[in-house]
PyMOL Python script that loads the backbone (N, CA, C, O; Angstrom):
from pymol import cmd

cmd.read_pdbstr("""\
ATOM      1  N   MET A   1      73.496  22.301  12.196  1.00  0.00           N
ATOM      2  CA  MET A   1      73.155  23.596  12.938  1.00  0.00           C
ATOM      3  C   MET A   1      73.227  24.618  12.143  1.00  0.00           C
ATOM      4  O   MET A   1      74.165  24.650  11.346  1.00  0.00           O
ATOM      5  N   ARG A   2      72.362  25.581  12.164  1.00  0.00           N
ATOM      6  CA  ARG A   2      72.517  26.791  11.431  1.00  0.00           C
ATOM      7  C   ARG A   2      73.585  27.754  11.513  1.00  0.00           C
ATOM      8  O   ARG A   2      73.905  28.243  12.596  1.00  0.00           O
ATOM      9  N   GLN A   3      74.216  28.088  10.316  1.00  0.00           N
ATOM     10  CA  GLN A   3      75.615  28.882  10.737  1.00  0.00           C
ATOM     11  C   GLN A   3      75.431  30.585  10.470  1.00  0.00           C
ATOM     12  O   GLN A   3      76.377  31.371  10.417  1.00  0.00           O
ATOM     13  N   PHE A   4      74.017  30.939  10.322  1.00  0.00           N
ATOM     14  CA  PHE A   4      73.799  32.269  10.259  1.00  0.00           C
ATOM     15  C   PHE A   4      72.239  32.579  10.947  1.00  0.00           C
ATOM     16  O   PHE A   4      71.273  31.819  10.877  1.00  0.00           O
ATOM     17  N   TYR A   5      72.280  33.663  11.497  1.00  0.00           N
ATOM     18  CA  TYR A   5      71.060  33.990  12.314  1.00  0.00           C
ATOM     19  C   TYR A   5      70.054  34.887  11.437  1.00  0.00           C
ATOM     20  O   TYR A   5      70.491  35.436  10.426  1.00  0.00           O
ATOM     21  N   PRO A   6      68.709  35.038  11.817  1.00  0.00           N
ATOM     22  CA  PRO A   6      67.892  35.901  11.111  1.00  0.00           C
ATOM     23  C   PRO A   6      68.141  37.251  11.355  1.00  0.00           C
ATOM     24  O   PRO A   6      68.747  37.547  12.384  1.00  0.00           O
ATOM     25  N   ASP A   7      67.768  38.137  10.568  1.00  0.00           N
ATOM     26  CA  ASP A   7      67.836  39.705  10.334  1.00  0.00           C
ATOM     27  C   ASP A   7      66.759  40.084  11.409  1.00  0.00           C
ATOM     28  O   ASP A   7      65.669  39.528  11.540  1.00  0.00           O
ATOM     29  N   HIS A   8      67.311  41.259  12.252  1.00  0.00           N
ATOM     30  CA  HIS A   8      66.617  41.778  13.039  1.00  0.00           C
ATOM     31  C   HIS A   8      66.399  43.362  12.843  1.00  0.00           C
ATOM     32  O   HIS A   8      66.100  44.172  13.720  1.00  0.00           O
ATOM     33  N   GLN A   9      66.589  43.567  11.674  1.00  0.00           N
ATOM     34  CA  GLN A   9      66.617  45.007  11.160  1.00  0.00           C
ATOM     35  C   GLN A   9      65.421  45.840  11.589  1.00  0.00           C
ATOM     36  O   GLN A   9      65.533  47.036  11.857  1.00  0.00           O
ATOM     37  N   GLY A  10      64.240  45.157  11.649  1.00  0.00           N
ATOM     38  CA  GLY A  10      63.097  45.652  11.941  1.00  0.00           C
ATOM     39  C   GLY A  10      63.034  46.343  13.448  1.00  0.00           C
ATOM     40  O   GLY A  10      62.294  47.282  13.745  1.00  0.00           O
ATOM     41  N   GLN A  11      63.978  45.671  14.346  1.00  0.00           N
ATOM     42  CA  GLN A  11      63.881  46.223  15.636  1.00  0.00           C
ATOM     43  C   GLN A  11      64.808  47.334  15.962  1.00  0.00           C
ATOM     44  O   GLN A  11      64.835  47.905  17.053  1.00  0.00           O
ATOM     45  N   LEU A  12      65.622  47.624  14.872  1.00  0.00           N
ATOM     46  CA  LEU A  12      66.486  48.960  15.073  1.00  0.00           C
ATOM     47  C   LEU A  12      65.917  50.123  15.186  1.00  0.00           C
ATOM     48  O   LEU A  12      66.346  50.841  16.089  1.00  0.00           O
ATOM     49  N   ALA A  13      64.811  50.642  14.327  1.00  0.00           N
ATOM     50  CA  ALA A  13      64.128  51.748  14.398  1.00  0.00           C
ATOM     51  C   ALA A  13      63.613  51.902  15.880  1.00  0.00           C
ATOM     52  O   ALA A  13      63.720  52.970  16.482  1.00  0.00           O
ATOM     53  N   ARG A  14      63.113  50.901  16.369  1.00  0.00           N
ATOM     54  CA  ARG A  14      62.577  50.993  17.918  1.00  0.00           C
ATOM     55  C   ARG A  14      63.728  51.062  18.832  1.00  0.00           C
ATOM     56  O   ARG A  14      63.628  51.661  19.903  1.00  0.00           O
ATOM     57  N   LEU A  15      64.753  50.513  18.488  1.00  0.00           N
ATOM     58  CA  LEU A  15      65.872  50.523  19.687  1.00  0.00           C
ATOM     59  C   LEU A  15      66.375  52.133  19.500  1.00  0.00           C
ATOM     60  O   LEU A  15      66.712  52.698  20.540  1.00  0.00           O
ATOM     61  N   ALA A  16      66.435  52.799  18.409  1.00  0.00           N
ATOM     62  CA  ALA A  16      66.894  53.983  18.167  1.00  0.00           C
ATOM     63  C   ALA A  16      65.831  55.207  18.937  1.00  0.00           C
ATOM     64  O   ALA A  16      66.166  56.292  19.412  1.00  0.00           O
ATOM     65  N   LYS A  17      64.651  54.672  18.867  1.00  0.00           N
ATOM     66  CA  LYS A  17      63.628  55.430  19.606  1.00  0.00           C
ATOM     67  C   LYS A  17      63.979  55.345  21.153  1.00  0.00           C
ATOM     68  O   LYS A  17      64.039  56.352  21.859  1.00  0.00           O
ATOM     69  N   ILE A  18      64.207  54.047  21.622  1.00  0.00           N
ATOM     70  CA  ILE A  18      64.187  53.787  23.155  1.00  0.00           C
ATOM     71  C   ILE A  18      65.394  54.513  23.699  1.00  0.00           C
ATOM     72  O   ILE A  18      65.462  54.983  24.834  1.00  0.00           O
ATOM     73  N   GLU A  19      66.567  54.572  22.562  1.00  0.00           N
ATOM     74  CA  GLU A  19      67.821  55.350  22.914  1.00  0.00           C
ATOM     75  C   GLU A  19      67.301  56.659  23.322  1.00  0.00           C
ATOM     76  O   GLU A  19      67.553  57.087  24.448  1.00  0.00           O
ATOM     77  N   GLY A  20      66.559  57.359  22.446  1.00  0.00           N
ATOM     78  CA  GLY A  20      66.269  58.746  22.585  1.00  0.00           C
ATOM     79  C   GLY A  20      65.383  58.895  23.915  1.00  0.00           C
ATOM     80  O   GLY A  20      65.612  59.889  24.604  1.00  0.00           O
ATOM     81  N   GLN A  21      64.456  58.055  24.311  1.00  0.00           N
ATOM     82  CA  GLN A  21      63.536  57.995  25.519  1.00  0.00           C
ATOM     83  C   GLN A  21      64.558  57.948  26.693  1.00  0.00           C
ATOM     84  O   GLN A  21      64.395  58.708  27.647  1.00  0.00           O
ATOM     85  N   LEU A  22      65.660  57.037  26.653  1.00  0.00           N
ATOM     86  CA  LEU A  22      66.340  57.104  27.660  1.00  0.00           C
ATOM     87  C   LEU A  22      67.221  58.252  27.995  1.00  0.00           C
ATOM     88  O   LEU A  22      67.489  58.551  29.159  1.00  0.00           O
ATOM     89  N   GLY A  23      67.694  58.931  26.890  1.00  0.00           N
ATOM     90  CA  GLY A  23      68.215  60.118  26.903  1.00  0.00           C
ATOM     91  C   GLY A  23      67.385  61.255  27.655  1.00  0.00           C
ATOM     92  O   GLY A  23      67.831  62.104  28.427  1.00  0.00           O
ATOM     93  N   GLY A  24      65.973  61.047  27.209  1.00  0.00           N
ATOM     94  CA  GLY A  24      65.116  61.960  27.817  1.00  0.00           C
ATOM     95  C   GLY A  24      64.909  61.559  29.386  1.00  0.00           C
ATOM     96  O   GLY A  24      64.575  62.381  30.240  1.00  0.00           O
ATOM     97  N   VAL A  25      65.139  60.277  29.624  1.00  0.00           N
ATOM     98  CA  VAL A  25      64.804  60.164  31.140  1.00  0.00           C
ATOM     99  C   VAL A  25      65.975  60.554  31.795  1.00  0.00           C
ATOM    100  O   VAL A  25      65.791  61.027  32.916  1.00  0.00           O
ATOM    101  N   ARG A  26      67.199  60.481  31.378  1.00  0.00           N
ATOM    102  CA  ARG A  26      68.513  61.220  32.024  1.00  0.00           C
ATOM    103  C   ARG A  26      68.248  62.581  32.301  1.00  0.00           C
ATOM    104  O   ARG A  26      68.328  63.060  33.433  1.00  0.00           O
ATOM    105  N   ARG A  27      67.890  63.298  31.145  1.00  0.00           N
ATOM    106  CA  ARG A  27      67.761  64.748  31.191  1.00  0.00           C
ATOM    107  C   ARG A  27      66.746  64.964  32.434  1.00  0.00           C
ATOM    108  O   ARG A  27      66.989  65.847  33.257  1.00  0.00           O
ATOM    109  N   MET A  28      65.671  64.187  32.545  1.00  0.00           N
ATOM    110  CA  MET A  28      64.475  64.551  33.303  1.00  0.00           C
ATOM    111  C   MET A  28      65.119  64.371  34.866  1.00  0.00           C
ATOM    112  O   MET A  28      64.708  65.058  35.800  1.00  0.00           O
ATOM    113  N   ILE A  29      66.101  63.430  35.005  1.00  0.00           N
ATOM    114  CA  ILE A  29      66.547  63.153  36.283  1.00  0.00           C
ATOM    115  C   ILE A  29      67.718  64.229  36.675  1.00  0.00           C
ATOM    116  O   ILE A  29      67.942  64.474  37.860  1.00  0.00           O
ATOM    117  N   GLU A  30      68.411  64.823  35.679  1.00  0.00           N
ATOM    118  CA  GLU A  30      69.391  65.890  35.701  1.00  0.00           C
ATOM    119  C   GLU A  30      68.582  67.029  36.127  1.00  0.00           C
ATOM    120  O   GLU A  30      68.961  67.683  37.099  1.00  0.00           O
ATOM    121  N   GLU A  31      67.551  67.328  35.532  1.00  0.00           N
ATOM    122  CA  GLU A  31      66.603  68.495  35.908  1.00  0.00           C
ATOM    123  C   GLU A  31      65.886  68.337  36.965  1.00  0.00           C
ATOM    124  O   GLU A  31      64.979  69.158  37.098  1.00  0.00           O
ATOM    125  N   ARG A  32      66.012  67.449  37.860  1.00  0.00           N
ATOM    126  CA  ARG A  32      65.174  67.174  38.942  1.00  0.00           C
ATOM    127  C   ARG A  32      63.712  67.352  38.740  1.00  0.00           C
ATOM    128  O   ARG A  32      63.023  67.980  39.545  1.00  0.00           O
ATOM    129  N   ARG A  33      63.211  66.763  37.593  1.00  0.00           N
ATOM    130  CA  ARG A  33      61.740  66.783  37.426  1.00  0.00           C
ATOM    131  C   ARG A  33      61.030  65.856  38.281  1.00  0.00           C
ATOM    132  O   ARG A  33      61.612  64.953  38.881  1.00  0.00           O
ATOM    133  N   TYR A  34      59.715  66.072  38.353  1.00  0.00           N
ATOM    134  CA  TYR A  34      58.688  65.396  39.256  1.00  0.00           C
ATOM    135  C   TYR A  34      58.897  63.889  39.116  1.00  0.00           C
ATOM    136  O   TYR A  34      59.041  63.428  37.984  1.00  0.00           O
ATOM    137  N   CYS A  35      58.924  63.065  40.216  1.00  0.00           N
ATOM    138  CA  CYS A  35      59.087  61.687  40.280  1.00  0.00           C
ATOM    139  C   CYS A  35      58.131  60.821  39.417  1.00  0.00           C
ATOM    140  O   CYS A  35      58.567  59.865  38.777  1.00  0.00           O
ATOM    141  N   ILE A  36      56.848  61.163  39.408  1.00  0.00           N
ATOM    142  CA  ILE A  36      55.766  60.393  38.662  1.00  0.00           C
ATOM    143  C   ILE A  36      56.021  60.703  37.250  1.00  0.00           C
ATOM    144  O   ILE A  36      55.632  59.827  36.478  1.00  0.00           O
ATOM    145  N   ASP A  37      56.606  61.786  36.688  1.00  0.00           N
ATOM    146  CA  ASP A  37      57.001  62.033  35.398  1.00  0.00           C
ATOM    147  C   ASP A  37      57.917  61.091  34.999  1.00  0.00           C
ATOM    148  O   ASP A  37      57.778  60.374  34.008  1.00  0.00           O
ATOM    149  N   ILE A  38      58.882  61.080  35.779  1.00  0.00           N
ATOM    150  CA  ILE A  38      60.064  60.268  35.206  1.00  0.00           C
ATOM    151  C   ILE A  38      59.855  58.687  35.309  1.00  0.00           C
ATOM    152  O   ILE A  38      60.394  57.894  34.536  1.00  0.00           O
ATOM    153  N   LEU A  39      59.040  58.340  36.318  1.00  0.00           N
ATOM    154  CA  LEU A  39      58.548  56.909  36.403  1.00  0.00           C
ATOM    155  C   LEU A  39      57.586  56.791  35.216  1.00  0.00           C
ATOM    156  O   LEU A  39      57.615  55.711  34.626  1.00  0.00           O
ATOM    157  N   SER A  40      56.850  57.604  34.830  1.00  0.00           N
ATOM    158  CA  SER A  40      55.889  57.165  33.542  1.00  0.00           C
ATOM    159  C   SER A  40      56.616  57.040  32.253  1.00  0.00           C
ATOM    160  O   SER A  40      56.162  56.375  31.321  1.00  0.00           O
ATOM    161  N   GLN A  41      57.889  57.762  32.192  1.00  0.00           N
ATOM    162  CA  GLN A  41      58.855  57.773  31.159  1.00  0.00           C
ATOM    163  C   GLN A  41      59.596  56.353  31.231  1.00  0.00           C
ATOM    164  O   GLN A  41      59.820  55.697  30.213  1.00  0.00           O
ATOM    165  N   ILE A  42      59.898  56.002  32.303  1.00  0.00           N
ATOM    166  CA  ILE A  42      60.711  54.744  32.503  1.00  0.00           C
ATOM    167  C   ILE A  42      59.828  53.663  32.049  1.00  0.00           C
ATOM    168  O   ILE A  42      60.266  52.832  31.253  1.00  0.00           O
ATOM    169  N   LYS A  43      58.478  53.594  32.536  1.00  0.00           N
ATOM    170  CA  LYS A  43      57.561  52.707  32.273  1.00  0.00           C
ATOM    171  C   LYS A  43      57.331  52.622  30.485  1.00  0.00           C
ATOM    172  O   LYS A  43      57.274  51.556  29.873  1.00  0.00           O
ATOM    173  N   ALA A  44      57.237  53.781  29.946  1.00  0.00           N
ATOM    174  CA  ALA A  44      57.260  53.823  28.501  1.00  0.00           C
ATOM    175  C   ALA A  44      58.303  53.019  27.810  1.00  0.00           C
ATOM    176  O   ALA A  44      58.089  52.304  26.832  1.00  0.00           O
ATOM    177  N   VAL A  45      59.582  53.214  28.466  1.00  0.00           N
ATOM    178  CA  VAL A  45      60.764  52.604  27.773  1.00  0.00           C
ATOM    179  C   VAL A  45      60.848  51.357  28.048  1.00  0.00           C
ATOM    180  O   VAL A  45      61.328  50.687  27.134  1.00  0.00           O
ATOM    181  N   VAL A  46      60.467  50.629  29.260  1.00  0.00           N
ATOM    182  CA  VAL A  46      60.245  49.370  29.530  1.00  0.00           C
ATOM    183  C   VAL A  46      59.299  48.782  28.511  1.00  0.00           C
ATOM    184  O   VAL A  46      59.640  47.751  27.931  1.00  0.00           O
ATOM    185  N   GLY A  47      58.229  49.308  28.266  1.00  0.00           N
ATOM    186  CA  GLY A  47      57.112  48.765  27.361  1.00  0.00           C
ATOM    187  C   GLY A  47      57.627  48.600  25.926  1.00  0.00           C
ATOM    188  O   GLY A  47      57.329  47.670  25.176  1.00  0.00           O
ATOM    189  N   ALA A  48      58.468  49.663  25.635  1.00  0.00           N
ATOM    190  CA  ALA A  48      59.124  49.783  24.262  1.00  0.00           C
ATOM    191  C   ALA A  48      60.039  48.521  24.077  1.00  0.00           C
ATOM    192  O   ALA A  48      59.944  47.789  23.093  1.00  0.00           O
ATOM    193  N   LEU A  49      61.013  48.305  25.191  1.00  0.00           N
ATOM    194  CA  LEU A  49      61.840  47.194  25.104  1.00  0.00           C
ATOM    195  C   LEU A  49      61.190  45.866  25.181  1.00  0.00           C
ATOM    196  O   LEU A  49      61.808  44.955  24.630  1.00  0.00           O
ATOM    197  N   LYS A  50      59.974  45.548  25.804  1.00  0.00           N
ATOM    198  CA  LYS A  50      59.228  44.715  25.682  1.00  0.00           C
ATOM    199  C   LYS A  50      58.646  44.196  24.241  1.00  0.00           C
ATOM    200  O   LYS A  50      58.500  43.017  23.918  1.00  0.00           O
ATOM    201  N   GLN A  51      58.339  45.385  23.431  1.00  0.00           N
ATOM    202  CA  GLN A  51      58.051  45.020  21.977  1.00  0.00           C
ATOM    203  C   GLN A  51      59.215  44.544  21.161  1.00  0.00           C
ATOM    204  O   GLN A  51      59.044  43.766  20.222  1.00  0.00           O
ATOM    205  N   VAL A  52      60.426  45.008  21.511  1.00  0.00           N
ATOM    206  CA  VAL A  52      61.520  44.641  20.762  1.00  0.00           C
ATOM    207  C   VAL A  52      61.966  43.164  21.311  1.00  0.00           C
ATOM    208  O   VAL A  52      62.499  42.334  20.575  1.00  0.00           O
ATOM    209  N   GLU A  53      61.711  42.961  22.552  1.00  0.00           N
ATOM    210  CA  GLU A  53      61.883  41.474  23.086  1.00  0.00           C
ATOM    211  C   GLU A  53      60.925  40.529  22.484  1.00  0.00           C
ATOM    212  O   GLU A  53      61.261  39.359  22.302  1.00  0.00           O
ATOM    213  N   LEU A  54      59.645  40.999  22.134  1.00  0.00           N
ATOM    214  CA  LEU A  54      58.667  39.997  21.280  1.00  0.00           C
ATOM    215  C   LEU A  54      58.999  40.243  19.977  1.00  0.00           C
ATOM    216  O   LEU A  54      58.812  39.218  19.321  1.00  0.00           O
ATOM    217  N   GLY A  55      59.353  41.027  19.399  1.00  0.00           N
ATOM    218  CA  GLY A  55      59.872  40.903  17.887  1.00  0.00           C
ATOM    219  C   GLY A  55      60.860  40.076  17.774  1.00  0.00           C
ATOM    220  O   GLY A  55      60.833  39.298  16.821  1.00  0.00           O
ATOM    221  N   VAL A  56      61.969  40.036  18.707  1.00  0.00           N
ATOM    222  CA  VAL A  56      63.176  39.142  18.568  1.00  0.00           C
ATOM    223  C   VAL A  56      62.638  37.689  18.797  1.00  0.00           C
ATOM    224  O   VAL A  56      63.067  36.730  18.156  1.00  0.00           O
ATOM    225  N   LEU A  57      61.503  37.582  19.919  1.00  0.00           N
ATOM    226  CA  LEU A  57      61.199  35.986  20.109  1.00  0.00           C
ATOM    227  C   LEU A  57      60.391  35.597  18.482  1.00  0.00           C
ATOM    228  O   LEU A  57      60.659  34.620  17.784  1.00  0.00           O
ATOM    229  N   GLU A  58      59.516  36.519  18.222  1.00  0.00           N
ATOM    230  CA  GLU A  58      58.789  35.950  16.907  1.00  0.00           C
ATOM    231  C   GLU A  58      59.487  35.709  15.890  1.00  0.00           C
ATOM    232  O   GLU A  58      59.097  34.814  15.140  1.00  0.00           O
ATOM    233  N   THR A  59      60.822  36.502  15.548  1.00  0.00           N
ATOM    234  CA  THR A  59      61.620  36.118  14.647  1.00  0.00           C
ATOM    235  C   THR A  59      62.318  34.799  14.895  1.00  0.00           C
ATOM    236  O   THR A  59      62.538  34.015  13.972  1.00  0.00           O
ATOM    237  N   HIS A  60      62.672  34.554  16.178  1.00  0.00           N
ATOM    238  CA  HIS A  60      63.334  33.187  16.491  1.00  0.00           C
ATOM    239  C   HIS A  60      62.404  31.878  16.246  1.00  0.00           C
ATOM    240  O   HIS A  60      62.701  30.778  15.782  1.00  0.00           O
ATOM    241  N   MET A  61      61.392  32.300  16.639  1.00  0.00           N
ATOM    242  CA  MET A  61      60.144  31.040  16.339  1.00  0.00           C
ATOM    243  C   MET A  61      60.059  30.775  14.753  1.00  0.00           C
ATOM    244  O   MET A  61      60.116  29.683  14.187  1.00  0.00           O
ATOM    245  N   HIS A  62      59.917  31.984  14.209  1.00  0.00           N
ATOM    246  CA  HIS A  62      59.620  31.706  12.777  1.00  0.00           C
ATOM    247  C   HIS A  62      60.988  31.327  11.765  1.00  0.00           C
ATOM    248  O   HIS A  62      60.879  31.140  10.553  1.00  0.00           O
ATOM    249  N   HIS A  63      62.013  31.273  12.365  1.00  0.00           N
ATOM    250  CA  HIS A  63      63.301  31.014  11.696  1.00  0.00           C
ATOM    251  C   HIS A  63      64.112  30.025  12.455  1.00  0.00           C
ATOM    252  O   HIS A  63      64.170  28.884  11.996  1.00  0.00           O
ATOM    253  N   CYS A  64      64.707  30.289  13.487  1.00  0.00           N
ATOM    254  CA  CYS A  64      65.365  29.186  14.164  1.00  0.00           C
ATOM    255  C   CYS A  64      64.767  28.008  14.703  1.00  0.00           C
ATOM    256  O   CYS A  64      65.250  26.891  14.520  1.00  0.00           O
ATOM    257  N   VAL A  65      63.781  28.214  15.329  1.00  0.00           N
ATOM    258  CA  VAL A  65      62.836  26.990  15.729  1.00  0.00           C
ATOM    259  C   VAL A  65      62.218  26.346  14.376  1.00  0.00           C
ATOM    260  O   VAL A  65      62.244  25.130  14.185  1.00  0.00           O
ATOM    261  N   LYS A  66      61.688  27.220  13.498  1.00  0.00           N
ATOM    262  CA  LYS A  66      61.218  26.373  12.120  1.00  0.00           C
ATOM    263  C   LYS A  66      62.024  25.592  11.407  1.00  0.00           C
ATOM    264  O   LYS A  66      61.743  24.543  10.828  1.00  0.00           O
ATOM    265  N   ASP A  67      63.200  26.240  11.486  1.00  0.00           N
ATOM    266  CA  ASP A  67      64.349  25.445  10.667  1.00  0.00           C
ATOM    267  C   ASP A  67      64.686  24.126  11.451  1.00  0.00           C
ATOM    268  O   ASP A  67      64.931  23.088  10.838  1.00  0.00           O
ATOM    269  N   ALA A  68      64.693  24.189  12.759  1.00  0.00           N
ATOM    270  CA  ALA A  68      64.971  22.767  13.463  1.00  0.00           C
ATOM    271  C   ALA A  68      64.033  21.966  13.121  1.00  0.00           C
ATOM    272  O   ALA A  68      64.355  20.814  12.833  1.00  0.00           O
ATOM    273  N   VAL A  69      62.557  22.383  13.057  1.00  0.00           N
ATOM    274  CA  VAL A  69      61.492  21.565  12.909  1.00  0.00           C
ATOM    275  C   VAL A  69      61.652  20.774  11.467  1.00  0.00           C
ATOM    276  O   VAL A  69      61.556  19.559  11.296  1.00  0.00           O
ATOM    277  N   GLU A  70      61.911  21.750  10.516  1.00  0.00           N
ATOM    278  CA  GLU A  70      61.773  21.495   9.182  1.00  0.00           C
ATOM    279  C   GLU A  70      63.079  20.463   8.851  1.00  0.00           C
ATOM    280  O   GLU A  70      62.967  19.542   8.042  1.00  0.00           O
ATOM    281  N   ALA A  71      64.141  20.704   9.477  1.00  0.00           N
ATOM    282  CA  ALA A  71      65.385  19.661   9.399  1.00  0.00           C
ATOM    283  C   ALA A  71      64.964  18.419   9.978  1.00  0.00           C
ATOM    284  O   ALA A  71      65.456  17.448   9.403  1.00  0.00           O
ATOM    285  N   GLY A  72      64.234  18.159  10.903  1.00  0.00           N
ATOM    286  CA  GLY A  72      63.869  16.868  11.225  1.00  0.00           C
ATOM    287  C   GLY A  72      64.812  16.561  12.275  1.00  0.00           C
ATOM    288  O   GLY A  72      64.834  15.397  12.675  1.00  0.00           O
ATOM    289  N   ASP A  73      65.693  17.515  12.854  1.00  0.00           N
ATOM    290  CA  ASP A  73      66.798  17.323  13.846  1.00  0.00           C
ATOM    291  C   ASP A  73      66.198  17.196  15.404  1.00  0.00           C
ATOM    292  O   ASP A  73      66.132  18.209  16.100  1.00  0.00           O
ATOM    293  N   ALA A  74      65.845  16.136  15.817  1.00  0.00           N
ATOM    294  CA  ALA A  74      65.085  15.944  17.060  1.00  0.00           C
ATOM    295  C   ALA A  74      66.054  16.752  17.995  1.00  0.00           C
ATOM    296  O   ALA A  74      65.521  17.618  18.690  1.00  0.00           O
ATOM    297  N   ALA A  75      67.593  16.553  18.113  1.00  0.00           N
ATOM    298  CA  ALA A  75      68.411  16.891  19.059  1.00  0.00           C
ATOM    299  C   ALA A  75      68.498  18.452  19.044  1.00  0.00           C
ATOM    300  O   ALA A  75      68.613  19.100  20.084  1.00  0.00           O
ATOM    301  N   GLU A  76      68.434  19.056  17.714  1.00  0.00           N
ATOM    302  CA  GLU A  76      68.626  20.486  17.412  1.00  0.00           C
ATOM    303  C   GLU A  76      67.051  21.078  17.974  1.00  0.00           C
ATOM    304  O   GLU A  76      67.017  22.080  18.688  1.00  0.00           O
ATOM    305  N   LEU A  77      65.901  20.425  17.613  1.00  0.00           N
ATOM    306  CA  LEU A  77      64.806  20.875  18.296  1.00  0.00           C
ATOM    307  C   LEU A  77      64.558  21.136  19.652  1.00  0.00           C
ATOM    308  O   LEU A  77      63.989  22.096  20.171  1.00  0.00           O
ATOM    309  N   GLU A  78      65.131  20.018  20.207  1.00  0.00           N
ATOM    310  CA  GLU A  78      65.100  19.939  21.776  1.00  0.00           C
ATOM    311  C   GLU A  78      65.935  20.971  22.486  1.00  0.00           C
ATOM    312  O   GLU A  78      65.588  21.531  23.525  1.00  0.00           O
ATOM    313  N   ALA A  79      67.035  21.171  21.858  1.00  0.00           N
ATOM    314  CA  ALA A  79      68.009  22.254  22.087  1.00  0.00           C
ATOM    315  C   ALA A  79      67.424  23.686  22.106  1.00  0.00           C
ATOM    316  O   ALA A  79      67.501  24.420  23.091  1.00  0.00           O
ATOM    317  N   LYS A  80      66.808  24.039  20.886  1.00  0.00           N
ATOM    318  CA  LYS A  80      65.845  25.324  20.579  1.00  0.00           C
ATOM    319  C   LYS A  80      64.719  25.502  21.766  1.00  0.00           C
ATOM    320  O   LYS A  80      64.517  26.619  22.242  1.00  0.00           O
ATOM    321  N   VAL A  81      64.003  24.356  22.214  1.00  0.00           N
ATOM    322  CA  VAL A  81      63.163  24.325  23.198  1.00  0.00           C
ATOM    323  C   VAL A  81      63.495  24.624  24.544  1.00  0.00           C
ATOM    324  O   VAL A  81      62.871  25.369  25.300  1.00  0.00           O
ATOM    325  N   ALA A  82      64.780  23.829  24.839  1.00  0.00           N
ATOM    326  CA  ALA A  82      65.409  24.313  26.240  1.00  0.00           C
ATOM    327  C   ALA A  82      65.778  25.555  26.286  1.00  0.00           C
ATOM    328  O   ALA A  82      65.495  26.162  27.319  1.00  0.00           O
ATOM    329  N   GLU A  83      66.547  26.327  25.138  1.00  0.00           N
ATOM    330  CA  GLU A  83      66.649  27.493  25.149  1.00  0.00           C
ATOM    331  C   GLU A  83      65.528  28.582  25.411  1.00  0.00           C
ATOM    332  O   GLU A  83      65.743  29.578  26.101  1.00  0.00           O
ATOM    333  N   LEU A  84      64.523  28.358  24.908  1.00  0.00           N
ATOM    334  CA  LEU A  84      63.312  29.128  24.863  1.00  0.00           C
ATOM    335  C   LEU A  84      62.858  29.057  26.279  1.00  0.00           C
ATOM    336  O   LEU A  84      62.642  30.125  26.852  1.00  0.00           O
ATOM    337  N   VAL A  85      62.694  27.991  26.886  1.00  0.00           N
ATOM    338  CA  VAL A  85      62.449  27.786  28.374  1.00  0.00           C
ATOM    339  C   VAL A  85      63.084  28.482  29.252  1.00  0.00           C
ATOM    340  O   VAL A  85      62.569  29.146  30.152  1.00  0.00           O
ATOM    341  N   LYS A  86      64.421  28.331  28.981  1.00  0.00           N
ATOM    342  CA  LYS A  86      65.449  29.029  29.891  1.00  0.00           C
ATOM    343  C   LYS A  86      65.412  30.674  29.720  1.00  0.00           C
ATOM    344  O   LYS A  86      65.549  31.405  30.701  1.00  0.00           O
ATOM    345  N   VAL A  87      65.250  31.097  28.621  1.00  0.00           N
ATOM    346  CA  VAL A  87      64.958  32.230  28.390  1.00  0.00           C
ATOM    347  C   VAL A  87      64.046  32.923  28.668  1.00  0.00           C
ATOM    348  O   VAL A  87      64.273  34.031  29.154  1.00  0.00           O
ATOM    349  N   LEU A  88      62.640  32.453  28.430  1.00  0.00           N
ATOM    350  CA  LEU A  88      61.449  32.812  29.123  1.00  0.00           C
ATOM    351  C   LEU A  88      61.218  32.754  30.533  1.00  0.00           C
ATOM    352  O   LEU A  88      60.499  33.508  31.188  1.00  0.00           O
ATOM    353  N   GLY A  89      61.850  31.853  30.906  1.00  0.00           N
ATOM    354  CA  GLY A  89      62.124  31.672  32.670  1.00  0.00           C
ATOM    355  C   GLY A  89      62.346  33.216  33.191  1.00  0.00           C
ATOM    356  O   GLY A  89      61.725  33.714  34.130  1.00  0.00           O
ATOM    357  N   ARG A  90      63.402  33.915  32.361  1.00  0.00           N
ATOM    358  CA  ARG A  90      63.902  34.839  32.771  1.00  0.00           C
ATOM    359  C   ARG A  90      62.988  36.294  32.524  1.00  0.00           C
ATOM    360  O   ARG A  90      63.219  37.364  33.087  1.00  0.00           O
ATOM    361  N   ILE A  91      62.083  36.073  31.700  1.00  0.00           N
ATOM    362  CA  ILE A  91      61.321  37.252  31.340  1.00  0.00           C
ATOM    363  C   ILE A  91      60.304  37.458  32.375  1.00  0.00           C
ATOM    364  O   ILE A  91      59.773  36.502  32.940  1.00  0.00           O
ATOM    365  N   GLU A  92      60.007  38.721  32.649  1.00  0.00           N
ATOM    366  CA  GLU A  92      58.951  39.102  33.678  1.00  0.00           C
ATOM    367  C   GLU A  92      57.595  39.586  32.976  1.00  0.00           C
ATOM    368  O   GLU A  92      56.634  39.932  33.663  1.00  0.00           O
TER     369      GLU A  92
END
""", "prot")
cmd.dss("prot")
cmd.show_as("cartoon", "prot")
cmd.util.cbc("prot")
cmd.orient("prot")
């Protein structure tokens, strides 16, 4: 079994931007801004988080799942597939 996990550094810049967007949503709510404007910003945050999610999933496929395939470890590969099915079942 892999003792270390892949680097997700590429997602940190996106997460920093999302943190800023969330602060903006909070300020909009505090300032009692128009509901549709707030909802639009929330949709933008959700979209940005989905991009982070896809990036992490892609990294997982290219590293963790690929390593299990290349190792020829059927049990490890089955575990990776089961993990993916479980987590993808929770993704909307």
